[in-house]
C-alpha positions in Angstrom: 30.2 -9.7 -42.9 33.6 -11.2 -42.0 33.4 -9.5 -38.6 29.9 -10.9 -37.9 30.9 -14.4 -38.7 34.0 -14.2 -36.3 31.8 -12.7 -33.6 29.3 -15.5 -34.0 32.0 -18.2 -33.7 33.3 -16.6 -30.6 29.9 -16.4 -29.2 29.3 -20.1 -29.7 32.7 -20.9 -28.1 31.6 -18.8 -25.1 28.3 -20.6 -24.9 30.1 -24.1 -25.3 32.5 -23.1 -22.3 29.8 -21.8 -20.2 27.8 -25.1 -20.6 31.0 -27.1 -19.7 31.3 -25.0 -16.6 27.7 -25.4 -15.4 27.5 -29.2 -15.9 28.1 -30.9 -12.5 28.1 -34.6 -11.6 26.0 -36.4 -9.0 27.7 -37.7 -6.2 26.6 -39.9 -3.3 28.5 -41.3 -0.2 28.3 -42.8 3.0 30.4 -42.3 6.0 30.2 -45.4 8.3 29.3 -44.6 12.0 27.9 -46.3 15.0 29.2 -49.1 17.1 28.2 -51.9 14.8 31.3 -52.8 12.6 29.5 -55.5 10.5 28.2 -54.4 7.3 24.6 -55.1 6.5 23.7 -56.6 3.2 22.1 -54.4 0.5 18.4 -54.2 0.2 16.5 -54.6 -2.9 16.4 -51.7 -5.3 12.6 -51.2 -4.8 12.7 -51.7 -0.9 11.0 -49.1 1.1 13.1 -46.6 2.9 11.4 -44.4 5.4 12.4 -40.7 5.6 12.4 -39.4 9.4 12.8 -36.2 11.2 13.0 -38.0 14.5 13.8 -41.7 15.6 10.8 -43.7 16.5 10.2 -44.4 20.3 8.5 -47.7 19.7 11.3 -49.5 17.7 12.6 -52.8 19.0 15.9 -52.4 17.3 17.7 -49.4 15.8 21.1 -50.0 14.1 23.1 -46.9 12.9 24.8 -47.6 9.7 26.4 -44.2 8.7 25.9 -40.6 7.3 24.7 -40.4 3.8 25.7 -37.3 1.6 24.3 -36.7 -1.8 24.7 -33.7 -4.3 22.8 -33.6 -7.6 22.8 -30.9 -10.2 19.9 -28.6 -9.7 17.0 -27.8 -12.2 17.9 -24.4 -12.7 14.9 -22.1 -12.9 12.8 -24.7 -14.4 12.3 -27.1 -11.5 13.4 -28.1 -8.0 15.6 -31.2 -7.9 15.4 -31.6 -4.0 13.0 -34.7 -4.4 15.7 -36.3 -6.6 18.3 -35.6 -3.8 15.9 -37.4 -1.3 15.6 -40.3 -3.7 19.5 -40.4 -3.9 19.6 -40.7 -0.1 17.1 -43.5 -0.1 19.5 -45.3 -2.7 22.6 -44.7 -0.7 20.5 -46.3 2.2 19.4 -49.3 0.4 22.9 -50.0 -0.9 24.2 -50.1 2.6 21.3 -52.0 4.2 19.4 -49.4 5.7 15.5 -48.9 5.8 15.4 -45.5 7.2 16.9 -42.0 6.8 16.9 -39.3 9.4 17.2 -36.2 7.7 19.9 -33.8 8.8 19.2 -29.9 9.1 22.2 -29.3 6.8 20.2 -30.1 3.7 21.0 -27.3 1.1 20.7 -26.2 -2.3 23.1 -24.0 -4.1 21.6 -21.3 -6.3 21.3 -17.9 -6.8 18.6 -15.3 -7.8 18.4 -14.0 -11.3 16.1 -11.5 -13.0 13.9 -14.4 -14.0 13.8 -15.9 -10.6 15.8 -18.3 -8.4 18.0 -20.6 -10.1 18.9 -24.0 -8.4 22.3 -25.1 -9.4 23.1 -27.9 -6.9 20.6 -29.8 -4.6 22.4 -31.5 -1.5 20.9 -33.8 1.1 22.5 -35.4 4.1 21.0 -37.8 6.8 21.9 -40.6 9.1 20.9 -44.0 7.8 19.6 -46.8 10.1 18.2 -50.2 9.8 15.0 -50.0 12.2 12.9 -53.0 13.3 9.6 -52.7 15.2 
């Protein structure tokens, strides 16, 4: 009985340490780019931000602001957190005065396959932030 109690305590410690190792934090940053050195004022938290795959040809003005890079904890095997990463990109754009994000092809997710299926551990997204007027 004493051996079983000791094993259970070690098992609980191992689960606790595993939980600490798999918990990761969200990060979001903007690397300024472009020729315009002035800082644009932030947009409202509910301002629309358009996700683009190419820049529009009919825009009257396109101001490049920077490269947004976000990383958020994945959803494991339960759900895909890529939409949360895209929303985080939109938040970075708003905070830096952008109303559009041109997605980069480097958007990734870190995960692995298990016997239960694919487990997403980290969802990453990257894109260029612009302020576009029509």
